[in-house]
C-alpha positions as CSV (number, residue, x, y, z in Angstrom):
1,M,-19.6,10.1,-12.0
2,I,-17.5,7.0,-12.4
3,K,-18.8,3.6,-11.5
4,V,-17.2,0.4,-10.5
5,S,-19.4,-2.8,-10.3
6,F,-18.2,-6.2,-8.8
7,T,-20.2,-9.4,-8.9
8,A,-18.9,-12.4,-6.7
9,D,-19.6,-14.9,-4.1
10,S,-20.0,-12.8,-1.0
11,K,-20.2,-13.0,2.9
12,V,-22.1,-10.6,5.2
13,V,-21.5,-10.8,9.0
14,K,-23.8,-9.0,11.3
15,F,-23.6,-8.4,15.1
16,Y,-26.5,-8.0,17.3
17,N,-26.1,-7.1,20.8
18,L,-29.3,-8.8,22.1
19,T,-29.0,-7.3,25.6
20,A,-28.9,-3.8,24.4
21,L,-31.7,-4.4,22.1
22,E,-33.9,-5.8,24.9
23,L,-34.5,-8.8,22.9
24,L,-38.2,-9.5,23.1
25,E,-40.2,-7.4,25.7
26,D,-41.3,-10.5,27.5
27,M,-37.8,-12.3,27.5
28,E,-36.1,-12.4,30.8
29,F,-32.3,-13.1,30.3
30,D,-32.1,-14.4,33.9
31,I,-34.0,-17.4,33.4
32,Y,-31.6,-19.0,31.0
33,D,-28.5,-20.7,32.1
34,L,-26.2,-20.4,29.1
35,N,-24.1,-23.2,30.4
36,E,-26.8,-25.6,29.8
37,K,-27.2,-27.0,26.3
38,R,-31.2,-27.0,26.4
39,D,-31.3,-23.4,27.7
40,I,-28.7,-22.5,25.0
41,E,-30.9,-24.0,22.2
42,E,-34.0,-22.5,23.5
43,F,-32.4,-19.0,23.7
44,F,-30.8,-19.5,20.2
45,E,-34.1,-20.3,18.6
46,R,-35.7,-17.2,20.2
47,A,-32.8,-15.0,19.1
48,E,-32.9,-16.3,15.5
49,D,-36.6,-15.7,15.3
50,F,-36.2,-12.2,16.5
51,V,-33.2,-11.4,14.1
52,E,-35.1,-13.3,11.1
53,S,-38.2,-11.3,11.7
54,G,-36.2,-7.9,11.1
55,E,-37.3,-6.3,14.3
56,A,-33.6,-6.2,15.5
57,D,-32.5,-4.2,12.3
58,E,-35.4,-1.7,12.8
59,L,-34.5,-1.2,16.6
60,A,-30.7,-0.2,16.1
61,D,-27.9,0.2,13.7
62,V,-26.3,-3.2,13.5
63,V,-22.6,-3.7,13.4
64,S,-21.9,-5.5,10.1
65,A,-19.0,-6.4,7.7
66,R,-19.1,-7.7,4.2
67,G,-16.5,-9.1,1.8
68,M,-16.3,-11.0,-1.6
69,D,-14.2,-13.9,-2.5
70,P,-11.4,-12.8,-5.0
71,E,-11.3,-16.2,-6.5
72,S,-15.0,-16.2,-7.6
73,I,-15.6,-12.7,-9.3
74,Q,-18.0,-13.0,-12.3
75,E,-17.8,-9.4,-13.2
76,A,-15.6,-6.6,-12.4
77,V,-16.2,-3.5,-14.7
78,L,-15.4,0.1,-14.4
79,I,-17.8,2.5,-16.3
80,H,-16.7,6.0,-17.3
81,P,-18.7,8.9,-17.4
82,N,-18.7,8.9,-21.1
83,G,-20.3,5.4,-21.2
84,N,-17.2,3.4,-22.0
85,E,-16.7,0.1,-20.1
86,I,-13.4,-1.2,-19.0
87,D,-13.1,-4.9,-17.8
88,L,-11.1,-5.0,-14.6
89,D,-8.6,-7.7,-13.8
90,I,-8.5,-7.9,-10.0
91,D,-4.7,-8.6,-10.1
92,D,-4.3,-5.0,-11.3
93,I,-6.1,-3.4,-8.5
94,V,-3.9,-2.4,-5.6
95,L,-4.8,-4.3,-2.2
96,E,-4.9,-2.4,0.9
97,N,-4.8,-4.5,4.0
98,I,-7.3,-3.5,6.8
99,S,-8.1,-4.9,10.1
100,L,-11.2,-6.8,11.3
101,E,-10.3,-5.6,14.8
102,K,-12.4,-2.3,14.1
103,Y,-15.6,-4.5,14.3
104,V,-14.6,-6.2,17.3
105,K,-13.9,-2.9,19.0
106,E,-17.4,-1.8,18.2
107,I,-18.9,-4.9,19.8
108,K,-16.8,-4.5,22.9
109,E,-18.5,-1.2,23.4
110,G,-21.2,-3.3,25.1
111,E,-21.4,-4.1,28.8
112,I,-19.9,-7.1,30.3
113,G,-22.4,-9.9,30.3
114,D,-24.1,-8.5,27.1
115,I,-25.2,-11.5,24.7
116,I,-24.2,-11.0,21.1
117,Y,-25.9,-12.8,18.4
118,V,-23.6,-13.3,15.2
119,R,-25.4,-14.0,11.7
120,S,-23.1,-15.0,9.0
121,E,-24.7,-14.9,5.3
122,F,-23.3,-16.6,2.2
123,G,-24.4,-16.0,-1.1
124,S,-23.9,-14.0,-4.4
125,G,-23.4,-10.2,-4.1
126,T,-23.1,-7.3,-6.4
127,W,-21.6,-3.9,-5.6
128,D,-22.1,-0.8,-7.4
129,M,-19.7,1.8,-6.3
130,V,-19.7,5.5,-7.5
131,A,-17.5,8.5,-7.3
132,D,-17.4,12.0,-8.7
133,Y,-15.0,12.3,-11.5
134,D,-14.1,14.8,-14.4
135,E,-15.5,13.3,-17.7
136,S,-12.5,14.5,-19.6
137,D,-10.0,12.7,-17.3
138,E,-8.5,9.3,-18.5
139,V,-9.0,6.5,-16.1
140,D,-6.1,4.1,-15.2
141,P,-7.6,1.2,-13.5
142,T,-4.1,0.3,-11.8
143,N,-4.7,3.5,-9.7
144,L,-7.8,1.7,-8.0
145,K,-7.3,0.4,-4.6
146,I,-9.7,-2.1,-2.7
147,A,-9.7,-2.9,0.9
148,Y,-8.4,-6.6,1.7
149,Y,-9.3,-8.3,5.1
150,N,-5.8,-9.9,6.1
151,C,-6.3,-11.8,9.1
152,A,-2.6,-12.2,9.5
153,T,-2.5,-8.7,10.9
154,D,-5.2,-9.7,13.6
155,M,-3.5,-12.9,14.7
156,D,-3.8,-12.6,18.4
157,T,-7.4,-11.7,18.4
158,Y,-8.0,-14.4,15.4
159,E,-6.4,-17.1,17.6
160,L,-8.7,-16.2,20.4
161,L,-11.9,-16.2,18.2
162,S,-10.7,-19.1,15.9
163,E,-13.4,-21.0,14.0
164,S,-15.6,-18.0,14.6
165,F,-17.1,-15.0,12.8
166,Y,-13.7,-14.2,11.5
167,D,-13.4,-17.1,9.3
168,P,-15.9,-16.1,6.6
169,L,-14.2,-12.6,6.1
170,C,-10.5,-13.6,6.2
171,D,-8.9,-13.2,2.8
172,T,-11.9,-11.4,1.3
173,L,-12.0,-8.1,-0.6
174,A,-14.0,-5.3,0.7
175,P,-15.6,-3.2,-2.1
176,D,-17.1,-0.8,0.3
177,F,-13.6,0.6,0.9
178,L,-12.7,1.3,-2.7
179,T,-10.6,4.4,-3.7
180,F,-9.2,5.8,-7.0
181,E,-6.2,8.0,-6.3
182,D,-7.2,9.9,-3.2
183,M,-11.0,9.7,-4.1
184,E,-13.3,7.4,-2.0
185,F,-16.1,5.7,-3.8
186,E,-19.7,5.5,-2.1
187,L,-22.0,2.7,-2.2
188,E,-24.9,3.1,-4.7
189,E,-26.3,-0.2,-4.3
190,F,-25.7,-3.6,-2.8
191,I,-27.7,-6.6,-4.1
192,F,-27.2,-9.9,-2.1
193,E,-29.0,-13.1,-2.3
194,P,-27.9,-15.5,0.7
195,I,-28.4,-19.1,0.0
196,Q,-26.8,-20.2,3.4
197,V,-27.0,-18.5,6.8
198,Y,-25.3,-19.4,10.2
199,G,-25.8,-18.2,13.5
200,E,-23.7,-18.1,16.8
201,L,-24.0,-16.8,20.3
202,Y,-21.2,-14.9,22.2
203,V,-21.0,-13.0,25.5
204,I,-18.9,-10.1,26.4
205,K,-16.5,-11.1,29.4
206,E,-13.9,-9.4,31.4
207,D,-10.4,-10.3,30.2
208,L,-8.7,-12.3,32.9
209,N,-5.5,-10.8,32.1
210,G,-6.8,-7.4,32.8
211,K,-6.6,-6.3,29.2
212,G,-10.3,-4.9,29.1
213,K,-13.1,-7.0,27.5
214,V,-13.1,-10.3,25.4
215,I,-15.8,-11.8,23.3
216,E,-16.4,-15.5,24.1
217,R,-18.4,-18.0,22.2
218,I,-21.3,-19.6,24.2
219,S,-21.7,-22.6,22.2
220,S,-19.1,-24.5,20.4
221,E,-21.3,-24.8,17.3
222,R,-21.9,-22.5,14.5
223,R,-25.6,-23.4,13.7
224,L,-27.0,-23.6,10.1
225,V,-30.3,-21.8,10.1
226,I,-30.9,-21.4,6.2
227,G,-29.7,-23.6,3.4
228,E,-27.6,-26.7,3.2
229,A,-24.2,-27.4,4.6
230,D,-22.6,-28.4,1.4
231,E,-23.5,-25.1,-0.5
232,I,-20.5,-23.1,0.5
């Protein structure tokens, strides 16, 4: 078994389809006019309470994405099965661009009119990744590959969702997608301590250009629900 561990400033973004989750049994979506500021605020507060309680995570698998800031890595170490530790230089690891569009596609599987609550969490994270490996084999760290969220590859979608949930993840590394040669690592443990949390509301709409569905922010504000604004 080979192990790679990273510790860095990290971001976790979760997407909750509140309509599909039947947010609160006594909550009637029809009574809210989400074009009115007062209704948006009341709906947002109930949505945040529901998500914060943990009920939403228990009801269904939540679409989530996470990344770490390559400029803030405090620890990057490879542990060989024989116990030897190798300090990793992130510049020696090959970056492999991946698209955030995969998460957008999952969200768009909802119905038109579905309300999506997006929760963006910021804090310190530690990834412990493991993979089967022959103890006798040498390990060349330059054969490691790590995923990189490059929003330049999603420019059309990013422009549509600018100032949105794309922002925290752009230009971050994704240790969840780590490989060595042709071998994929698995997550052994992820320890995350959020110090700041934002919430946003979106709605799935029909694309007026006939290209399927789009995700549109209901409110122009990303609301801070935990922490202080100057902590990022």
